[in-house]
C-alpha positions in Angstrom: -64.8 77.6 115.8 -63.4 74.8 117.5 -62.1 75.4 120.8 -58.3 75.7 120.5 -55.9 75.4 123.6 -53.9 77.8 122.6 -56.6 80.5 122.6 -56.6 82.5 125.6 -60.8 83.5 125.2 -61.5 79.8 124.7 -60.2 78.8 128.3 -62.2 79.3 131.3 -61.3 81.3 133.8 -60.0 78.3 135.9 -57.9 77.2 133.2 -56.7 80.9 133.2 -56.3 80.8 136.8 -54.1 77.4 136.1 -52.1 79.0 133.5 -50.7 81.4 135.1 -50.0 79.0 138.1 -47.7 76.8 136.1 -43.9 77.2 136.0 -42.7 78.6 133.6 -45.9 79.8 132.6 -46.9 80.8 129.1 -46.2 84.0 127.2 -49.6 85.5 126.1 -49.8 87.4 122.7 -51.5 90.4 122.2 -52.0 91.2 118.6 -53.4 94.2 116.5 -53.8 94.7 113.4 -55.4 97.0 110.5 -58.0 97.4 108.1 -57.0 98.9 105.1 -56.2 99.1 101.2 -53.8 96.5 100.0 -54.2 97.3 96.5 -56.7 96.1 93.7 -55.5 92.3 94.1 -56.2 91.6 97.9 -58.8 92.3 100.5 -58.6 94.9 103.4 -58.4 92.1 105.5 -54.7 91.1 104.7 -53.3 92.2 107.5 -55.6 90.6 110.0 -55.5 87.8 108.3 -51.6 87.8 108.4 -51.3 87.6 111.9 -54.0 86.0 112.9 -53.0 82.6 110.7 -49.4 83.4 111.8 -50.2 83.4 115.5 -52.5 80.4 114.6 -50.0 78.0 113.8 -47.6 79.3 116.7 -50.0 78.6 118.9 -50.4 75.2 118.1 -46.7 74.6 117.6 -45.7 75.9 120.9 -47.8 73.2 122.9 -48.7 75.3 125.3 -45.9 77.9 126.0 -48.0 80.2 123.9 -51.5 82.1 124.6 -53.0 84.2 121.9 -55.5 87.0 122.6 -58.0 87.5 119.5 -56.7 90.2 116.9 -57.2 93.7 117.6 -58.5 94.3 114.4 -58.3 98.3 113.8 -55.3 100.8 114.7 -53.6 103.6 113.3 -54.4 104.4 109.8 -55.6 107.8 108.6 -52.8 108.1 106.3 -54.7 105.0 104.3 -58.2 106.7 104.6 -57.7 107.9 101.0 -58.5 104.4 99.9 -61.8 103.4 100.5 -62.7 101.0 102.6 -59.7 101.9 105.3 -61.1 101.9 109.5 -58.8 104.5 111.1 -58.5 105.0 114.9 -56.5 107.8 116.3 -53.4 107.7 118.3 -54.6 108.2 121.4 -57.3 105.9 121.2 -55.2 103.0 119.9 -52.7 103.7 122.5 -55.1 103.2 124.9 -56.6 100.8 124.1 -53.6 98.4 123.3 -52.1 99.7 126.5 -55.1 98.7 128.7 -55.3 95.1 127.4 -52.1 94.2 127.8 -51.9 95.3 131.6 -55.2 93.7 132.0 -53.4 90.7 131.2 -50.5 91.4 133.8 -53.1 92.0 136.3 -53.9 88.4 136.3 -50.8 87.4 136.9 -49.2 86.9 133.7 -45.6 88.0 133.5 -44.1 87.6 130.4 -46.5 90.1 127.5 -45.9 90.2 123.4 -47.9 92.7 121.8 -47.6 91.5 118.1 -48.4 94.1 115.4 -49.8 92.8 111.9 -49.8 96.3 110.7 -46.4 99.2 110.2 -47.8 102.0 111.6 -49.0 100.7 114.8 -45.3 100.4 115.3 -44.5 102.9 117.7 -47.9 102.3 119.5 -47.2 98.9 120.1 -43.4 99.6 121.6 -44.9 102.9 124.0 -48.0 100.1 124.9 -45.4 98.0 125.9 -44.0 100.5 127.7 -46.6 101.6 129.8 -47.6 97.9 130.6 -44.1 97.4 132.5 -44.2 101.1 134.1 -47.7 100.1 135.4 -47.1 96.6 136.2 -43.9 96.1 137.0 -44.0 92.5 134.2 -41.9 91.4 131.0 -44.0 93.5 127.8 -42.4 93.7 125.0 -43.3 94.9 120.9 -42.8 92.5 118.2 -44.3 91.1 114.7 -44.6 88.6 112.8 -45.0 90.4 109.7 -41.9 90.9 107.5 -43.6 93.9 105.6 -43.4 95.4 109.4 -40.0 94.7 110.0 -37.5 91.9 108.4 -35.9 91.1 111.9 -37.1 87.8 112.8 -36.7 86.5 109.0 -34.4 89.1 107.6 -32.0 86.6 105.9 -34.8 84.2 104.4 -36.5 87.6 103.0 -33.7 88.7 101.5 -31.7 85.6 99.7 -35.2 84.5 98.3 -37.8 87.0 97.6 -37.8 88.0 93.5 -38.8 91.2 93.3 -35.2 93.0 93.9 -35.3 96.8 95.6 -38.0 98.2 96.6 -40.4 94.5 96.5 -41.6 94.8 100.2 -43.2 97.2 101.8 -46.8 96.7 101.7 -49.6 94.7 100.1 -46.0 93.8 98.4 -43.9 90.8 97.0 -44.0 89.3 101.0 -47.8 90.2 101.9 -49.0 88.8 98.3 -47.1 85.6 98.5 -48.2 84.9 102.4 -51.9 85.5 101.4 -51.2 83.4 98.4 -50.0 80.7 101.2 -53.2 81.2 103.6 -55.8 82.8 101.4 -55.4 81.8 97.4 -59.2 82.8 97.2 -58.8 86.8 98.2 -56.2 87.3 95.9 -56.2 88.5 92.3 -52.9 87.8 90.8 -54.3 89.3 87.4 -54.5 92.6 89.4 -51.2 92.6 91.1 -48.5 95.2 90.2 -45.6 96.2 90.5 -45.4 99.9 92.5 -42.3 101.6 93.5 -43.5 104.2 94.8 -41.2 105.0 97.7 -38.3 107.0 98.4 -34.8 105.9 98.2 -32.6 108.5 99.8 -28.8 108.9 101.5 -30.4 108.9 105.1 -33.5 107.4 104.1 -34.7 104.3 102.6 -38.2 102.4 103.1 -37.0 98.9 101.7 -35.6 96.4 103.4 -32.8 95.5 104.8 -30.9 99.1 104.2 -32.1 101.4 107.4 -32.8 104.8 107.7 -31.8 107.7 109.9 -35.3 108.8 110.5 -39.0 107.8 110.4 -41.5 109.5 108.1 -44.7 108.2 106.7 -46.9 110.4 104.6 -50.2 110.1 103.4 -49.9 107.0 101.1 -52.0 108.3 98.1 -49.5 111.0 97.0 -46.7 108.3 96.2 -48.4 104.5 95.7 -51.5 104.3 92.9 -53.4 101.5 94.1 -52.7 101.4 97.3 -49.4 98.5 96.7 -45.4 99.5 98.0 -43.6 96.7 96.5 -43.8 94.1 94.1 -46.7 92.1 94.2 -46.5 90.6 91.0 -43.4 88.8 92.1 -45.0 86.9 94.8 -45.4 83.0 94.5 -47.2 80.9 96.6 -44.2 78.6 97.7 -42.6 81.6 98.8 -45.5 82.2 101.2 -45.3 79.1 102.7 -41.4 79.6 102.9 -41.7 82.7 104.6 -45.2 81.3 107.2 -42.9 78.1 108.0 -39.6 80.1 108.6 -41.7 82.6 111.0 -43.4 80.5 112.9 -40.2 78.2 113.6 -38.4 81.3 114.6 -41.2 83.3 116.5 -42.1 80.0 118.8 -38.4 80.0 119.8 -38.2 83.8 120.5 -41.1 83.0 122.7 -39.6 80.2 124.6 -36.7 82.5 124.7 -38.6 85.2 126.0 -40.0 84.4 129.0 -36.5 83.1 130.1 -36.1 87.1 131.3 -35.8 87.5 134.4 -37.8 90.3 136.7 -35.5 91.6 138.5 -36.1 94.4 141.8 -36.3 97.8 141.3 -33.7 99.9 142.9 -34.8 103.3 144.6 -31.7 105.4 144.7 -32.8 108.5 146.2 
């Protein structure tokens, strides 16, 4: 593997020290993904592949404003264990591991840290890990994602306007994730096995598709609503859509990073 100046772990400790001393500092990204079923048409590494490749391009384009840790490859995934190959880490272990990673970065003097999630069920844990880091260190630590199937907020307008599969097409191993993999790693996608599987519910107060919000969150065992580990319309995916989503995601994520690091660390006030 070549040495990348945007990879946190490719730097020497002296280079880390110099990065901490810079004004403004780079933002540090702490990515966490998953190894789980992604239908019969894609590799179980899909979440990690998308997360790693998008952040790599963000690191290159950010020109020193972003440092990226290696992807933590496993997350909260017990609900996918009915599909062979899934690696499941329990909630408490995932939260402890992730928060201690972010806290370690903060202990070296980095002030702005982004926990970047690549797997939907890690979302609440990423939020809690960021809060633990803030409480433990006083840094600015937040949780976000570069995977629009996890949360589309960064690219909502483009996703809604340009996807072809209609309602329910974006969820998991879906139109979006399949398109991203067709663009990034076409050798890991077999479109002859890509299917449309819209097993998720749409109720008055619960909806799993984008952009309609739900009034509550709920996660079932996947084998109770997904036939083959797909939730969405994988058959609608194209490499062109994947490239479009990649370009928009990277452009906006880098802009977000530069805005994020402008958040000031203000003094606490004890009103006791």
